[in-house]
MARKOLDREN-458792 format. One record per residue (C-alpha): z, x, y; residue in three letters. Coordinates in steps of 0.5 Angstrom, whole numbers. Layout:
up, east, north, type
Z, X, Y, Ala
...
END
This chain:
up, east, north, type
-23, -51, 45, Met
-30, -51, 45, Ser
-34, -43, 43, Lys
-35, -42, 50, Glu
-27, -41, 51, Ser
-26, -34, 54, Pro
-20, -34, 49, Val
-24, -36, 44, Gly
-29, -31, 45, Asn
-24, -26, 47, Gln
-21, -28, 38, Leu
-29, -27, 36, Arg
-30, -19, 41, Asn
-21, -18, 36, Glu
-25, -18, 29, Lys
-19, -20, 25, Ser
-20, -25, 21, Pro
-13, -28, 20, Tyr
-16, -30, 28, Leu
-22, -31, 27, Leu
-19, -37, 21, Gln
-18, -40, 27, His
-22, -38, 33, Ala
-25, -45, 34, Glu
-18, -49, 34, Asn
-16, -53, 38, Pro
-10, -49, 39, Val
-12, -43, 45, Ala
-10, -37, 42, Trp
-8, -30, 44, Arg
-8, -24, 41, Pro
-1, -20, 43, Trp
-3, -15, 47, Gly
-1, -13, 55, Ala
-6, -20, 57, Ala
-3, -25, 53, Ala
5, -22, 56, Leu
3, -21, 63, Glu
1, -28, 63, Glu
8, -31, 59, Ala
11, -27, 65, Arg
6, -30, 72, Arg
6, -37, 67, Glu
13, -37, 66, Asp
13, -39, 60, Lys
16, -37, 53, Pro
12, -35, 47, Ile
9, -38, 41, Phe
9, -33, 36, Leu
4, -34, 29, Ser
5, -28, 25, Ile
2, -28, 18, Gly
-6, -25, 15, Tyr
-13, -27, 12, Ser
-11, -29, 4, Thr
-5, -32, 6, Cys
-3, -38, 2, His
2, -42, 7, Trp
-2, -39, 13, Cys
-7, -43, 10, His
-3, -49, 10, Val
0, -49, 17, Met
-7, -47, 20, Ala
-9, -54, 16, Arg
-4, -59, 18, Glu
-1, -56, 24, Ser
-6, -51, 28, Phe
-12, -55, 27, Arg
-9, -63, 30, Ser
-10, -64, 38, Glu
-2, -67, 38, Ala
1, -59, 36, Val
-4, -55, 41, Ala
-3, -61, 46, Ala
4, -59, 47, Val
3, -51, 46, Leu
-4, -50, 50, Asn
1, -54, 55, Arg
8, -51, 54, Tyr
7, -44, 52, Phe
3, -37, 51, Ile
1, -39, 43, Pro
0, -31, 40, Val
-3, -30, 34, Lys
-2, -23, 31, Val
-5, -21, 23, Asp
1, -17, 20, Arg
-3, -12, 16, Glu
-6, -10, 24, Glu
-1, -9, 27, Arg
6, -7, 22, Pro
9, -5, 27, Asp
10, -12, 31, Val
11, -15, 24, Asp
17, -10, 22, Ala
21, -12, 29, Val
20, -19, 29, Tyr
22, -21, 21, Met
27, -17, 23, Ala
29, -22, 26, Ala
27, -26, 23, Cys
32, -24, 17, Ile
38, -23, 22, Ala
37, -29, 24, Met
36, -34, 18, Asn
39, -28, 12, Gly
31, -29, 10, Ser
23, -29, 12, Gly
16, -29, 10, Gly
10, -32, 12, Trp
7, -35, 15, Pro
13, -31, 21, Leu
14, -36, 27, Thr
18, -35, 32, Leu
20, -37, 40, Leu
20, -30, 45, Leu
22, -30, 52, Thr
16, -27, 57, Pro
21, -20, 55, Glu
18, -21, 48, Gln
25, -22, 46, Lys
26, -27, 39, Pro
31, -34, 41, Phe
29, -37, 34, Trp
25, -36, 29, Ala
23, -39, 21, Gly
17, -38, 17, Thr
13, -44, 14, Tyr
13, -50, 18, Leu
10, -57, 17, Pro
7, -61, 23, Arg
12, -66, 25, Glu
18, -60, 23, Gly
13, -56, 28, Leu
12, -62, 33, Leu
19, -63, 34, Glu
21, -56, 35, Leu
16, -54, 40, Leu
19, -60, 45, Glu
26, -59, 44, Gln
24, -51, 46, Ala
20, -53, 51, Ala
26, -58, 53, Arg
31, -52, 53, Ser
27, -48, 56, Trp
26, -52, 63, Arg
33, -55, 62, Glu
37, -49, 59, Asn
32, -42, 60, Arg
39, -38, 61, Ala
43, -40, 54, Gly
36, -39, 50, Leu
34, -32, 54, Thr
42, -30, 53, Ala
40, -31, 45, Val
34, -26, 46, Gly
38, -21, 49, Glu
44, -22, 44, Arg
39, -21, 38, Leu
35, -16, 41, Thr
41, -12, 43, Glu
43, -12, 35, His
36, -11, 32, Leu
37, -4, 37, Arg
43, -3, 33, Arg
42, 1, 29, Glu
46, 4, 24, Ala
48, 11, 25, Pro
45, 15, 18, Val
49, 22, 17, Gln
44, 26, 14, Pro
47, 30, 7, Gly
44, 35, 4, Pro
40, 32, -2, Pro
42, 33, -9, Gly
41, 31, -15, Arg
46, 25, -17, Ala
43, 21, -12, Leu
37, 22, -16, Val
41, 19, -22, Arg
44, 14, -19, Ala
37, 11, -17, Gly
35, 12, -24, Ala
42, 8, -27, Ala
40, 3, -22, Leu
33, 1, -25, Phe
36, 0, -31, Ala
41, -4, -29, Arg
37, -9, -26, Ser
32, -8, -33, Phe
29, -15, -35, Asp
29, -12, -44, Ser
24, -17, -46, Pro
19, -17, -41, Trp
20, -11, -37, Gly
19, -11, -30, Gly
26, -11, -24, Phe
31, -18, -24, Gly
28, -25, -26, Gln
22, -29, -22, Ala
18, -28, -18, Pro
16, -21, -20, Lys
13, -16, -17, Phe
8, -10, -18, Pro
13, -4, -15, Ala
9, 0, -18, Ala
12, 7, -14, His
18, 5, -19, Asn
14, 6, -24, Leu
11, 14, -23, Ile
17, 15, -21, Phe
21, 13, -27, Leu
16, 16, -32, Leu
16, 23, -28, Arg
24, 22, -28, Tyr
24, 21, -35, Ala
20, 28, -36, Arg
23, 31, -31, Leu
31, 30, -35, Thr
29, 28, -41, Gly
31, 20, -40, Asp
27, 16, -45, Thr
30, 10, -43, Arg
27, 12, -36, Ala
20, 13, -39, Gly
21, 6, -44, Glu
22, 2, -37, Met
16, 4, -34, Ala
12, 4, -40, Glu
15, -3, -43, Gln
13, -6, -35, Thr
6, -4, -34, Leu
6, -6, -42, Glu
7, -12, -39, His
4, -13, -33, Met
-2, -11, -36, Tyr
-2, -17, -42, Arg
0, -22, -37, Gly
-4, -26, -33, Gly
-2, -21, -27, Leu
-8, -18, -30, Phe
-16, -20, -28, Asp
-18, -19, -36, His
-24, -23, -34, Val
-25, -19, -28, Gly
-21, -12, -28, Gly
-14, -10, -23, Gly
-9, -15, -20, Phe
-5, -21, -18, Ser
-1, -20, -12, Arg
6, -22, -17, Tyr
8, -26, -22, Ala
12, -33, -22, Thr
15, -32, -27, Asp
19, -26, -32, Arg
13, -27, -37, Arg
8, -24, -32, Trp
3, -29, -34, Leu
2, -33, -28, Val
1, -30, -21, Pro
1, -31, -14, His
-7, -30, -15, Phe
-9, -26, -9, Glu
-11, -19, -10, Lys
-9, -13, -5, Met
-13, -7, -5, Leu
-6, -2, -4, Tyr
-3, -7, -9, Asp
-10, -4, -13, Asn
-9, 3, -11, Ala
-2, 4, -13, Leu
-2, 1, -20, Leu
-9, 4, -21, Ala
-4, 10, -20, Leu
0, 8, -25, Ala
-3, 6, -31, Tyr
-7, 14, -29, Thr
1, 17, -29, Glu
2, 13, -35, Gly
-4, 15, -39, Tyr
-3, 23, -37, Arg
3, 23, -40, Gln
4, 19, -47, Thr
-5, 18, -48, Arg
-5, 11, -50, Arg
-12, 9, -49, Gly
-10, 2, -46, Tyr
-6, 5, -40, Leu
-14, 10, -38, Arg
-17, 3, -39, Glu
-13, -1, -35, Val
-13, 4, -29, Ala
-20, 4, -29, Cys
-22, -3, -29, Arg
-17, -3, -24, Thr
-21, 2, -19, Leu
-28, -1, -22, Asn
-26, -7, -19, Tyr
-25, -5, -13, Val
-31, -1, -12, Leu
-34, -7, -15, Gly
-31, -13, -10, Glu
-27, -9, -5, Leu
-32, -4, -3, Thr
-35, -3, 4, Asp
-43, -1, 4, Pro
-41, 5, 8, Met
-35, 7, 3, Gly
-29, 4, 6, Gly
-25, 0, 2, Phe
-23, -8, 5, Tyr
-17, -11, 5, Cys
-17, -16, 0, Gly
-18, -23, -4, Gln
-15, -30, -2, Asp
-13, -33, -8, Ala
-16, -40, -7, Asp
-22, -42, -8, Ser
-25, -50, -5, Asp
-18, -50, -3, Gly
-13, -49, -9, Val
-10, -43, -11, Glu
-12, -41, -18, Gly
-18, -45, -19, Lys
-23, -39, -20, Tyr
-19, -35, -25, Tyr
-18, -41, -30, Val
-21, -44, -37, Phe
-21, -49, -41, Ser
-24, -48, -49, Pro
-30, -53, -47, Glu
-32, -50, -41, Glu
-32, -43, -44, Val
-35, -46, -50, Ala
-41, -48, -44, Arg
-41, -41, -42, Ala
-42, -36, -48, Leu
-44, -41, -54, Gly
-40, -44, -59, Pro
-37, -38, -62, Glu
-37, -33, -57, Asp
-33, -37, -54, Gly
-28, -39, -59, Ala
-27, -31, -60, Arg
-26, -31, -53, Phe
-20, -37, -53, Cys
-17, -34, -59, Arg
-16, -27, -57, Arg
-14, -29, -50, Tyr
-10, -35, -50, Gly
-15, -41, -47, Ile
-12, -47, -51, Gly
-14, -55, -51, Ala
-7, -55, -46, Glu
-8, -50, -41, Gly
-2, -45, -38, Asn
-3, -47, -31, Phe
-4, -55, -28, Glu
-9, -57, -35, Gly
-12, -50, -35, Lys
-11, -43, -38, Ser
-11, -37, -35, Ile
-14, -32, -39, Pro
-8, -27, -43, Asn
-6, -21, -48, Leu
2, -23, -49, Leu
0, -27, -57, Glu
-6, -23, -58, Glu
-3, -17, -65, Asp
-9, -13, -63, Ala
-8, -13, -54, Trp
-9, -4, -54, Glu
-15, -5, -57, Gln
-21, -5, -51, Glu
-24, -13, -54, Gly
-31, -14, -53, Asp
-34, -12, -46, Arg
-39, -16, -48, Ala
-36, -22, -47, Leu
-31, -20, -42, Arg
-39, -19, -37, Gly
-42, -25, -38, Arg
-35, -29, -37, Met
-35, -25, -31, Tyr
-42, -26, -30, Ala
-41, -34, -31, Tyr
-34, -34, -26, Arg
-37, -31, -21, Lys
-44, -37, -21, Ser
-38, -42, -20, Arg
-36, -40, -15, Gly
-34, -35, -9, Arg
-27, -33, -6, Leu
-26, -31, 1, His
-25, -23, 1, Arg
-22, -20, 8, Asp
-25, -14, 11, Asp
-22, -10, 15, Lys
-21, -4, 13, Val
-14, -1, 15, Leu
-13, 6, 15, Thr
-6, 6, 11, Ala
-9, 2, 5, Trp
-16, 6, 4, Asn
-11, 13, 5, Gly
-7, 9, -1, Leu
-14, 8, -5, Met
-16, 15, -3, Ile
-10, 19, -6, Gly
-11, 14, -13, Ser
-19, 16, -14, Leu
-18, 22, -12, Ala
-12, 23, -18, Arg
-16, 19, -23, Ala
-22, 24, -22, Gly
-18, 29, -24, Leu
-14, 26, -29, Phe
-19, 21, -32, Leu
-25, 26, -33, Glu
-28, 20, -29, Glu
-33, 26, -22, Pro
-35, 17, -20, Arg
-28, 16, -17, Tyr
-28, 23, -13, Leu
-34, 22, -10, Glu
-32, 15, -8, Ala
-25, 18, -5, Ala
-30, 23, -2, Glu
-34, 18, 0, Arg
-28, 14, 3, Ala
-25, 20, 8, Ala
-32, 20, 10, Gly
-32, 14, 13, Phe
-24, 14, 15, Leu
-27, 21, 18, Glu
-33, 16, 22, Glu
-30, 10, 24, His
-23, 11, 25, Leu
-22, 17, 29, Thr
-23, 17, 35, Asp
-26, 24, 39, Gly
-19, 27, 39, Ser
-18, 27, 31, Gly
-12, 21, 32, Arg
-13, 15, 28, Leu
-15, 9, 28, Leu
-11, 3, 24, Ala
-17, -2, 23, Arg
-25, -3, 22, Trp
-28, -9, 23, Arg
-35, -11, 24, Glu
-37, -4, 27, Gly
-30, -4, 31, Glu
-24, 0, 30, Ala
-18, -2, 34, Ala
-11, 0, 34, His
-7, 7, 36, Pro
-6, 9, 28, Gly
2, 8, 26, Lys
5, 11, 22, Leu
3, 9, 15, Glu
-5, 11, 18, Asp
-2, 17, 18, Tyr
3, 19, 12, Gly
-2, 14, 7, Phe
-7, 19, 9, Tyr
-5, 25, 9, Ala
-2, 24, 3, Trp
-9, 22, 1, Gly
-13, 28, 3, Leu
-8, 32, 0, Leu
-9, 29, -8, Glu
-16, 30, -5, Leu
-16, 37, -4, Tyr
-12, 38, -10, Gly
-18, 35, -15, Ala
-24, 37, -11, Thr
-21, 44, -8, Phe
-26, 44, -2, Arg
-22, 46, 4, Ala
-24, 42, 9, Pro
-20, 36, 6, Trp
-13, 40, 7, Leu
-14, 42, 14, Glu
-16, 35, 15, Arg
-8, 34, 13, Ala
-6, 39, 15, Thr
-7, 37, 21, Ala
-5, 30, 20, Leu
2, 33, 19, Gly
1, 36, 26, Glu
1, 29, 29, Ala
6, 26, 25, Leu
12, 32, 28, Leu
9, 32, 35, Thr
9, 23, 35, Asp
13, 21, 30, Phe
18, 25, 28, Phe
26, 24, 32, Asp
27, 34, 31, Trp
35, 32, 33, Glu
37, 27, 28, Gln
31, 27, 22, Gly
27, 21, 20, Gly
19, 19, 23, Phe
18, 12, 28, Tyr
15, 7, 27, Pro
9, 8, 32, Tyr
8, 15, 35, Gly
11, 16, 42, Lys
6, 14, 46, Asp
4, 7, 44, Gly
6, 1, 46, Glu
13, 1, 46, Gln
15, -7, 43, Leu
23, -8, 44, Ile
26, -4, 38, Thr
23, 2, 35, Arg
28, 3, 29, Thr
26, 8, 22, Lys
24, 4, 17, Glu
26, 8, 10, Val
26, 2, 4, Tyr
20, 1, 1, Asp
17, -7, 1, Gly
11, -7, -4, Ala
8, -1, -1, Met
11, 5, -1, Pro
15, 6, 7, Ser
12, 11, 11, Gly
18, 16, 11, Asn
18, 16, 4, Gly
10, 18, 4, Met
12, 23, 10, Gly
17, 26, 6, Ala
12, 28, 1, Leu
7, 30, 6, Val
12, 35, 10, Leu
15, 37, 2, Ser
7, 38, 0, Arg
6, 42, 6, Leu
11, 46, 6, Ala
10, 48, -1, Arg
2, 50, 0, Leu
1, 52, 7, Thr
8, 57, 6, Gly
9, 56, 13, Glu
17, 55, 15, Glu
16, 49, 22, Arg
13, 45, 15, Trp
20, 48, 11, Lys
25, 47, 17, Arg
21, 39, 16, Ala
22, 38, 10, Ser
29, 40, 9, Glu
32, 35, 16, Arg
27, 30, 13, Gln
30, 29, 6, Leu
37, 30, 9, Ala
35, 24, 14, Tyr
33, 21, 8, Leu
39, 21, 4, Ala
43, 20, 9, Gly
40, 13, 9, Ala
39, 11, 1, Ile
45, 13, -2, Gln
49, 6, -2, Asp
41, 3, -5, Tyr
37, 9, -8, Pro
32, 5, -12, Ala
31, 1, -5, Gly
27, 8, -3, His
23, 10, -10, Ser
18, 14, -6, Val
24, 19, -3, Thr
26, 19, -10, Leu
19, 22, -12, Leu
20, 27, -6, Ala
27, 29, -8, Leu
23, 30, -15, Leu
19, 35, -13, Glu
25, 39, -8, Glu
29, 38, -13, Leu
27, 40, -20, Trp
24, 47, -21, Pro
17, 47, -19, Thr
11, 52, -18, Ala
6, 55, -14, Glu
-1, 58, -16, Leu
-8, 61, -12, Val
-13, 61, -16, Cys
-18, 67, -14, Ala
-25, 67, -15, Ala
-32, 68, -12, Lys
-32, 61, -14, Glu
-29, 55, -17, Leu
-27, 56, -25, Pro
-31, 52, -27, Glu
-25, 50, -34, Ala
-18, 50, -28, Leu
-19, 42, -28, Pro
-20, 41, -35, Ala
-14, 46, -36, Phe
-10, 42, -31, Leu
-11, 35, -35, Arg
-8, 39, -41, Ser
-1, 38, -39, Lys
3, 34, -33, Pro
5, 40, -30, Trp
9, 37, -25, Phe
11, 40, -19, Gly
4, 45, -19, Leu
2, 47, -13, Thr
-5, 50, -14, Val
-11, 53, -8, Leu
-17, 56, -9, Val
-20, 62, -6, Lys
-27, 63, -6, Thr
-31, 67, 0, Pro
-33, 60, 2, Glu
-26, 58, 4, Asn
-22, 64, 5, Gln
-22, 63, 13, Glu
-22, 56, 12, Arg
-15, 57, 8, Leu
-13, 62, 12, Ala
-11, 59, 17, Ala
-8, 54, 15, Val
-4, 58, 9, Ala
-4, 65, 12, Pro
-1, 67, 6, Phe
-7, 67, 3, Thr
-9, 73, 7, Ala
-7, 77, 2, Ala
-9, 75, -4, Tyr
-16, 79, -6, Pro
-22, 75, -9, Ile
-24, 80, -15, Pro
-31, 82, -15, Ala
-32, 78, -22, Glu
-28, 73, -26, Gly
-21, 70, -23, Ala
-14, 71, -22, Arg
-8, 66, -22, Tyr
-2, 68, -19, Tyr
4, 65, -20, Leu
10, 64, -16, Cys
17, 60, -19, Arg
22, 59, -13, Gly
22, 66, -10, Lys
20, 70, -16, Thr
12, 71, -17, Cys
8, 73, -23, Ala
4, 79, -24, Ser
-4, 76, -23, Pro
-7, 75, -29, Val
-15, 73, -31, Ala
-15, 68, -37, Thr
-12, 61, -37, Leu
-9, 62, -43, Arg
-4, 68, -39, Glu
-3, 62, -35, Leu
-1, 58, -39, Glu
4, 63, -42, Lys
7, 64, -36, Leu
8, 56, -35, Met
12, 56, -41, Glu
END
């Protein structure tokens, strides 16, 4: 395909790294959309759908082996409409067709490969295929489409009907027994020698750890806390954490967390920084703070756009070799640091002559007795500079609204609880970026920005994750515009995504592109589910604003989720977090003062006050605050000092004038 090809130009304008990666290939890729679907109907051809993402190792392999092949391209271009989708930009399309693949095969993965009728109905689904296998499939499918189209169409119809028959959810009252059952399931699958749950491969799933930490604190279940803390320790000590440059890889391929799949994703690092911040907040162990900071510093240093947004991640490969960027030999370390410093570095980080990964070594602290000590920061800095000089990683420079929402929330909590103002500044800058570049003229969200172009209407995760991030940002800065915007996003969630009859959020808005199914997803995978995060947002808005509509929506959502997760609550830890906030004691605090009391952030850091929401009313923000939380209009601002109004359940205490008095009320 030449550079002048209309299809090639269309792909370049689409500005997806996953599409751009193959724009010069002989396959005439189309982006997903009405034009490609109409072309399939007009030409009466099946659709060949490839779903992947730009840092996916096997997506790269299939591209090199198959999509650069003239033989494969000839069959695809002649008999099919080839369509490529970046799953990170279109999680709705990915979710629908991943469900189809799992229904057909019992499992899924990426690259996701499907054959669809022109009506988008799948009749074959699989994952990676070597070139010869792909060619055989394409030739057979093309022949069957000519000779037995009715049979293929019938398969697509049956599978689509199966996907549409969503198992009915019987809403029920949320109860503590459901939360306890989730904690018990985690205990049953816990890998006690090495942390984590189940056997290899091991995914961090930081939201599971945050749930266990908070559950332990609220219930006194020390086992839950130990599971979380042991997992945090071993994830850090192994090779999952990048001991040279900071940040975490996507998952570990072994029980000990030593050998990762080396790609780094923004959402993993946002959630893991949040988990380590939470661990530090509860235990005050210094290494937890260090890991949280080094993870956030990695994001700020390597995944941040000059205008403030955050990129998606970095590839696992350099020079076409997975992990090459991250591993070292003792000789190489000695050349970089000198013999004496090199030997010190190798001893601490387990770099030996035999290696632990394909003849070289992944730096780790698994055999280091003094692992909890910070180590020599200067040596790490020199190794980091050397590593950057010898090679580079591909960076997926999309800015996704949903993932940025997670990072904003993580930075906000770290800024407050780790006492790092620069993290708050980065969070506010990123929120400003989303408002300027990923919001349309009516305030509605867009899903993706890259190289100056934003695209795709926002989905459930975009609204839910960003709203949560803004609520965390308000709770760290007490700046009313962030609460106002979070409330507006919550309104959009209820208007466009919420099922008021049954409860639950749909994955895309009622006015968005309608796919073959619109099922409600509640399971937490590597990222929290939009439904779980939506439950947290509704619960927080109900308590912050005191408004009945948020309370009603929150109750309906939690009742729906209680019914949806009862068979396996451990797969829904974000929902369990929402239940912790709903079913255990909470407190609501309003601080009325001429200005934000300087000592209030330190007070909030002093103890892990779980279930506490805080509003700060000042002369500057009182009108804006009253618009979203009308009950605050009744709280007078004192002529000097501050007044603290604390409510628990349905009981409110008399206002107090000092934080010391407030602390006594909260004990």
